[in-house]
Backbone as JSON Lines, residues from 0, in Angstrom:
{"i":0,"aa":"M","n":[46.83,-106.94,-2.11],"ca":[46.91,-108.38,-2.86],"c":[46.76,-107.94,-3.71]}
{"i":1,"aa":"T","n":[47.64,-108.0,-4.44],"ca":[48.19,-107.74,-6.27],"c":[48.33,-108.79,-6.72]}
{"i":2,"aa":"P","n":[47.21,-108.9,-7.92],"ca":[47.22,-109.89,-9.23],"c":[48.94,-110.42,-9.38]}
{"i":3,"aa":"H","n":[48.55,-111.78,-9.12],"ca":[50.62,-112.42,-9.36],"c":[50.39,-113.88,-10.28]}
{"i":4,"aa":"N","n":[51.03,-114.05,-10.96],"ca":[51.34,-115.39,-11.58],"c":[52.03,-116.33,-10.67]}
{"i":5,"aa":"K","n":[52.03,-118.19,-10.22],"ca":[52.34,-118.07,-9.49],"c":[53.3,-119.13,-10.05]}
{"i":6,"aa":"G","n":[53.44,-118.9,-11.47],"ca":[55.15,-119.18,-11.57],"c":[55.58,-118.28,-12.22]}
{"i":7,"aa":"E","n":[55.84,-117.07,-11.41],"ca":[56.29,-116.04,-11.82],"c":[58.04,-115.81,-11.87]}
{"i":8,"aa":"K","n":[58.32,-116.79,-11.1],"ca":[59.88,-116.9,-11.36],"c":[60.45,-117.34,-12.48]}
{"i":9,"aa":"F","n":[59.32,-118.13,-13.1],"ca":[59.5,-118.29,-14.61],"c":[59.32,-117.15,-15.48]}
{"i":10,"aa":"N","n":[58.45,-116.32,-15.32],"ca":[58.28,-115.49,-16.36],"c":[59.49,-114.77,-16.51]}
{"i":11,"aa":"P","n":[59.61,-113.95,-18.54],"ca":[60.72,-113.73,-18.55],"c":[60.34,-112.28,-18.11]}
{"i":12,"aa":"Q","n":[62.11,-111.91,-18.35],"ca":[62.26,-110.37,-17.63],"c":[61.54,-109.02,-17.73]}
{"i":13,"aa":"W","n":[60.81,-109.35,-19.26],"ca":[59.91,-108.41,-19.71],"c":[58.61,-108.18,-18.74]}
{"i":14,"aa":"A","n":[58.14,-109.67,-18.96],"ca":[57.11,-110.23,-18.07],"c":[57.05,-109.57,-16.54]}
{"i":15,"aa":"R","n":[57.82,-109.11,-15.55],"ca":[58.36,-109.09,-14.7],"c":[58.04,-107.42,-14.88]}
{"i":16,"aa":"Q","n":[59.01,-106.61,-15.74],"ca":[58.78,-105.33,-15.79],"c":[57.56,-104.85,-16.26]}
{"i":17,"aa":"V","n":[56.55,-105.34,-17.19],"ca":[55.51,-104.85,-17.41],"c":[54.17,-104.98,-16.05]}
{"i":18,"aa":"R","n":[54.65,-106.1,-15.16],"ca":[53.63,-106.17,-13.96],"c":[54.27,-105.03,-13.11]}
{"i":19,"aa":"D","n":[55.22,-104.76,-12.86],"ca":[55.97,-103.87,-12.08],"c":[55.49,-102.43,-12.49]}
{"i":20,"aa":"V","n":[55.52,-102.05,-14.04],"ca":[55.38,-100.69,-14.12],"c":[53.49,-100.74,-13.99]}
{"i":21,"aa":"L","n":[52.78,-101.4,-14.77],"ca":[51.82,-101.84,-14.46],"c":[51.12,-101.69,-12.93]}
{"i":22,"aa":"N","n":[51.48,-101.78,-12.15],"ca":[50.92,-102.13,-10.56],"c":[51.77,-100.74,-10.28]}
{"i":23,"aa":"D","n":[52.83,-99.93,-10.61],"ca":[53.3,-98.88,-9.73],"c":[52.62,-97.16,-10.46]}
{"i":24,"aa":"R","n":[51.95,-97.95,-11.57],"ca":[51.35,-96.63,-12.62],"c":[49.72,-97.14,-12.69]}
{"i":25,"aa":"W","n":[49.27,-97.87,-11.96],"ca":[47.62,-98.49,-11.87],"c":[47.08,-97.58,-12.33]}
{"i":26,"aa":"N","n":[46.84,-96.1,-11.65],"ca":[46.03,-95.22,-12.02],"c":[45.92,-94.24,-13.45]}
{"i":27,"aa":"E","n":[47.17,-94.85,-14.28],"ca":[47.53,-93.8,-15.48],"c":[46.95,-94.76,-16.14]}
{"i":28,"aa":"N","n":[46.48,-94.84,-17.4],"ca":[46.22,-94.86,-18.93],"c":[47.58,-95.32,-19.76]}
{"i":29,"aa":"V","n":[48.67,-96.25,-19.29],"ca":[50.05,-96.72,-19.92],"c":[49.51,-97.16,-21.61]}
{"i":30,"aa":"M","n":[49.83,-96.4,-22.41],"ca":[49.67,-97.02,-23.37],"c":[50.42,-98.46,-23.93]}
{"i":31,"aa":"L","n":[50.01,-99.44,-24.69],"ca":[50.63,-100.38,-25.09],"c":[52.0,-100.03,-25.74]}
{"i":32,"aa":"H","n":[52.13,-99.35,-27.04],"ca":[53.35,-98.68,-27.06],"c":[54.34,-98.34,-26.05]}
{"i":33,"aa":"E","n":[53.54,-97.14,-25.31],"ca":[54.92,-96.91,-23.91],"c":[55.08,-97.69,-23.31]}
{"i":34,"aa":"L","n":[54.2,-98.95,-23.18],"ca":[54.64,-99.94,-21.72],"c":[55.82,-100.94,-22.98]}
{"i":35,"aa":"A","n":[55.77,-100.95,-24.12],"ca":[56.94,-101.94,-24.96],"c":[57.93,-101.31,-25.07]}
{"i":36,"aa":"S","n":[57.7,-100.07,-25.29],"ca":[59.05,-99.0,-25.08],"c":[60.35,-99.17,-23.94]}
{"i":37,"aa":"L","n":[58.77,-99.08,-23.15],"ca":[59.6,-99.03,-21.55],"c":[60.67,-100.39,-21.0]}
{"i":38,"aa":"V","n":[60.08,-101.38,-21.28],"ca":[60.51,-102.67,-21.14],"c":[61.17,-103.42,-22.12]}
{"i":39,"aa":"E","n":[61.45,-102.68,-23.37],"ca":[62.43,-102.6,-24.64],"c":[61.79,-103.94,-24.95]}
{"i":40,"aa":"V","n":[60.04,-104.25,-25.5],"ca":[59.94,-105.31,-26.41],"c":[58.79,-105.07,-27.19]}
{"i":41,"aa":"H","n":[58.85,-105.64,-28.52],"ca":[57.75,-105.11,-29.59],"c":[55.96,-105.33,-28.68]}
{"i":42,"aa":"P","n":[55.36,-104.26,-29.19],"ca":[54.14,-104.58,-28.73],"c":[53.21,-105.94,-28.59]}
{"i":43,"aa":"V","n":[54.0,-106.4,-29.93],"ca":[52.72,-107.22,-30.51],"c":[53.27,-108.64,-28.91]}
{"i":44,"aa":"T","n":[54.64,-108.68,-29.05],"ca":[55.12,-109.85,-27.83],"c":[53.76,-109.61,-26.67]}
{"i":45,"aa":"I","n":[53.94,-107.76,-26.16],"ca":[53.36,-108.3,-24.66],"c":[52.03,-108.77,-25.01]}
{"i":46,"aa":"S","n":[50.9,-108.03,-26.71],"ca":[50.18,-108.85,-26.59],"c":[49.77,-110.19,-26.56]}
{"i":47,"aa":"K","n":[50.68,-110.54,-27.21],"ca":[50.66,-112.0,-28.07],"c":[50.78,-112.77,-26.19]}
{"i":48,"aa":"F","n":[51.59,-112.14,-25.4],"ca":[52.23,-113.44,-24.66],"c":[51.49,-113.36,-23.2]}
{"i":49,"aa":"F","n":[51.16,-111.95,-22.73],"ca":[50.35,-111.45,-21.37],"c":[49.87,-112.61,-20.95]}
{"i":50,"aa":"P","n":[49.0,-112.92,-21.81],"ca":[48.0,-113.85,-21.13],"c":[48.41,-115.22,-21.0]}
{"i":51,"aa":"K","n":[49.32,-115.76,-21.45],"ca":[50.33,-117.04,-20.88],"c":[50.82,-116.92,-19.56]}
{"i":52,"aa":"Y","n":[51.51,-115.49,-19.64],"ca":[52.21,-115.32,-18.13],"c":[51.05,-114.7,-16.89]}
{"i":53,"aa":"F","n":[49.9,-114.41,-17.36],"ca":[49.39,-113.49,-16.45],"c":[47.93,-113.92,-16.5]}
{"i":54,"aa":"H","n":[47.4,-115.02,-17.07],"ca":[45.87,-115.63,-17.94],"c":[45.06,-114.95,-17.41]}
{"i":55,"aa":"C","n":[45.27,-113.52,-18.5],"ca":[43.9,-112.67,-18.6],"c":[44.62,-111.68,-19.53]}
{"i":56,"aa":"T","n":[43.85,-110.79,-19.75],"ca":[44.29,-109.95,-20.8],"c":[45.03,-108.45,-20.15]}
{"i":57,"aa":"L","n":[45.65,-108.06,-20.94],"ca":[46.58,-106.76,-19.79],"c":[45.24,-105.83,-19.82]}
{"i":58,"aa":"G","n":[44.49,-105.57,-20.55],"ca":[42.91,-105.04,-19.69],"c":[42.41,-105.28,-18.66]}
{"i":59,"aa":"E","n":[42.53,-107.02,-18.43],"ca":[41.53,-107.84,-17.41],"c":[42.54,-107.01,-16.01]}
{"i":60,"aa":"Y","n":[44.15,-107.2,-16.69],"ca":[45.19,-107.15,-15.36],"c":[44.42,-106.13,-14.76]}
{"i":61,"aa":"V","n":[45.04,-105.23,-15.86],"ca":[44.82,-103.64,-15.27],"c":[43.34,-103.14,-14.51]}
{"i":62,"aa":"R","n":[42.34,-103.49,-14.9],"ca":[41.24,-103.64,-13.91],"c":[40.89,-104.46,-12.8]}
{"i":63,"aa":"K","n":[42.01,-104.97,-12.58],"ca":[41.75,-105.96,-11.48],"c":[42.6,-105.36,-10.83]}
{"i":64,"aa":"I","n":[44.42,-104.65,-11.02],"ca":[44.3,-103.87,-10.02],"c":[43.51,-102.75,-9.56]}
{"i":65,"aa":"R","n":[42.7,-102.08,-10.42],"ca":[42.23,-100.71,-10.2],"c":[41.16,-101.15,-9.09]}
{"i":66,"aa":"V","n":[40.51,-102.2,-9.18],"ca":[39.58,-102.85,-8.51],"c":[39.92,-103.01,-7.08]}
{"i":67,"aa":"E","n":[40.95,-103.66,-7.09],"ca":[41.62,-103.99,-5.66],"c":[42.28,-102.82,-5.27]}
{"i":68,"aa":"K","n":[42.78,-101.79,-5.71],"ca":[42.9,-100.28,-5.32],"c":[41.6,-99.39,-4.54]}
{"i":69,"aa":"A","n":[40.5,-99.64,-5.42],"ca":[39.12,-99.17,-4.91],"c":[38.74,-99.98,-3.71]}
{"i":70,"aa":"T","n":[38.01,-101.34,-3.52],"ca":[38.05,-101.98,-2.85],"c":[38.84,-101.43,-1.23]}
{"i":71,"aa":"T","n":[40.14,-101.02,-1.84],"ca":[40.85,-100.47,-0.35],"c":[39.74,-99.32,0.03]}
{"i":72,"aa":"L","n":[40.11,-98.26,-0.83],"ca":[40.09,-97.06,-0.54],"c":[38.23,-96.99,-0.04]}
{"i":73,"aa":"I","n":[37.57,-97.8,-0.56],"ca":[36.13,-98.07,-0.39],"c":[35.91,-98.33,1.54]}
{"i":74,"aa":"R","n":[36.82,-99.35,1.62],"ca":[37.59,-99.81,3.27],"c":[37.97,-98.65,4.1]}
{"i":75,"aa":"K","n":[38.84,-97.79,3.72],"ca":[39.38,-96.98,4.56],"c":[39.15,-95.73,4.16]}
{"i":76,"aa":"S","n":[38.19,-95.19,3.17],"ca":[37.67,-93.99,3.4],"c":[36.52,-93.44,3.16]}
{"i":77,"aa":"Q","n":[36.11,-92.18,3.44],"ca":[34.52,-91.99,3.27],"c":[34.06,-90.98,1.66]}
{"i":78,"aa":"L","n":[35.19,-91.54,1.27],"ca":[34.88,-91.08,-0.55],"c":[33.63,-91.36,-1.28]}
{"i":79,"aa":"P","n":[32.9,-90.44,-1.9],"ca":[31.48,-90.95,-2.6],"c":[32.16,-92.19,-3.6]}
{"i":80,"aa":"L","n":[31.96,-92.8,-4.01],"ca":[32.02,-93.87,-5.18],"c":[32.64,-93.13,-6.03]}
{"i":81,"aa":"T","n":[31.9,-92.41,-6.67],"ca":[32.17,-91.0,-8.34],"c":[33.85,-90.68,-8.03]}
{"i":82,"aa":"S","n":[33.8,-90.11,-6.71],"ca":[35.32,-90.0,-6.82],"c":[36.38,-91.45,-6.72]}
{"i":83,"aa":"I","n":[35.82,-92.31,-6.52],"ca":[36.72,-93.62,-6.23],"c":[36.99,-94.06,-7.62]}
{"i":84,"aa":"A","n":[36.24,-93.78,-8.34],"ca":[35.96,-94.68,-9.99],"c":[36.83,-93.64,-10.69]}
{"i":85,"aa":"H","n":[36.56,-92.38,-10.39],"ca":[37.72,-91.6,-10.73],"c":[38.78,-91.41,-11.07]}
{"i":86,"aa":"H","n":[39.2,-91.98,-9.38],"ca":[40.76,-92.03,-8.69],"c":[41.29,-92.92,-9.26]}
{"i":87,"aa":"C","n":[40.61,-94.33,-8.98],"ca":[41.06,-95.14,-10.19],"c":[41.36,-95.91,-11.42]}
{"i":88,"aa":"G","n":[40.93,-94.51,-12.29],"ca":[41.05,-94.96,-13.76],"c":[39.86,-94.86,-14.33]}
{"i":89,"aa":"F","n":[38.65,-95.24,-13.47],"ca":[37.81,-95.52,-14.47],"c":[36.66,-94.44,-15.43]}
{"i":90,"aa":"F","n":[36.31,-94.41,-16.16],"ca":[35.72,-93.48,-16.94],"c":[34.25,-92.9,-16.31]}
{"i":91,"aa":"D","n":[33.72,-93.77,-16.14],"ca":[32.69,-93.02,-15.32],"c":[32.15,-93.95,-14.1]}
{"i":92,"aa":"Q","n":[31.23,-93.65,-13.26],"ca":[31.15,-94.57,-12.03],"c":[30.16,-95.59,-12.56]}
{"i":93,"aa":"S","n":[29.35,-95.5,-13.89],"ca":[28.28,-96.85,-14.44],"c":[29.7,-97.68,-14.71]}
{"i":94,"aa":"H","n":[30.77,-97.72,-14.95],"ca":[32.01,-98.37,-15.92],"c":[32.42,-99.16,-14.96]}
{"i":95,"aa":"F","n":[32.56,-98.37,-13.36],"ca":[33.04,-98.93,-12.39],"c":[32.59,-99.4,-11.79]}
{"i":96,"aa":"V","n":[31.26,-99.59,-11.69],"ca":[30.05,-100.63,-11.32],"c":[30.23,-101.81,-11.36]}
{"i":97,"aa":"R","n":[30.09,-101.59,-12.93],"ca":[30.06,-102.9,-13.82],"c":[31.57,-103.59,-13.84]}
{"i":98,"aa":"V","n":[32.23,-102.69,-13.78],"ca":[33.86,-103.98,-13.16],"c":[34.08,-104.62,-11.99]}
{"i":99,"aa":"F","n":[33.65,-103.65,-11.52],"ca":[33.7,-103.82,-10.22],"c":[32.81,-105.05,-9.7]}
{"i":100,"aa":"K","n":[31.46,-105.11,-9.98],"ca":[30.87,-106.53,-9.85],"c":[31.2,-107.41,-10.6]}
{"i":101,"aa":"Q","n":[31.88,-107.84,-11.6],"ca":[32.21,-108.79,-12.57],"c":[33.46,-109.47,-11.53]}
{"i":102,"aa":"T","n":[34.48,-108.45,-11.04],"ca":[35.58,-108.67,-10.39],"c":[35.87,-109.27,-9.41]}
{"i":103,"aa":"T","n":[34.48,-108.68,-8.0],"ca":[34.23,-108.81,-6.73],"c":[33.2,-110.36,-6.51]}
{"i":104,"aa":"G","n":[32.41,-109.86,-7.98],"ca":[30.86,-110.15,-7.51],"c":[30.07,-109.5,-6.76]}
{"i":105,"aa":"F","n":[30.3,-108.13,-6.03],"ca":[29.56,-107.34,-4.89],"c":[29.03,-106.2,-6.08]}
{"i":106,"aa":"L","n":[28.03,-105.37,-5.93],"ca":[28.02,-103.68,-6.39],"c":[29.25,-102.75,-4.99]}
{"i":107,"aa":"P","n":[29.81,-102.51,-5.88],"ca":[30.35,-100.86,-4.24],"c":[29.37,-101.03,-3.01]}
{"i":108,"aa":"N","n":[28.27,-100.2,-3.6],"ca":[27.72,-99.89,-2.03],"c":[27.31,-101.07,-1.43]}
{"i":109,"aa":"R","n":[27.19,-102.58,-1.76],"ca":[27.24,-103.6,-1.02],"c":[28.29,-103.62,-0.39]}
{"i":110,"aa":"Y","n":[29.53,-103.82,-1.3],"ca":[30.5,-103.9,-0.53],"c":[31.16,-103.17,1.11]}
{"i":111,"aa":"K","n":[30.72,-101.83,0.11],"ca":[31.25,-100.95,1.19],"c":[30.3,-101.1,2.86]}
{"i":112,"aa":"K","n":[29.16,-102.03,2.74],"ca":[28.11,-102.01,3.78],"c":[28.62,-103.31,4.24]}
{"i":113,"aa":"L","n":[29.86,-103.75,3.94],"ca":[30.23,-105.16,4.67],"c":[30.99,-105.47,5.68]}
């Protein structure tokens, strides 16, 4: 279940391309200027209009994707949470725990027990 915009068919081509790049490279730190170059729009255009099409900031969107991938790993693997955090692109476990709780409402350990 990847974060999507319900009015997606009305989004401009560059917004759909940004979504695809972010979903394909979810565990990489894609810089704004690189993203802009890939979709051939100015970085300011992405920054300014991303919230209009995705109802969150670019950073929030990336974090949502990463938490979604982490929930899958928590459910389907026996990896320690630290490994999952690093695999999903979080700097450390405390950052992962904070973002995971903000996004899902659960601490990762609690989610694992569900």
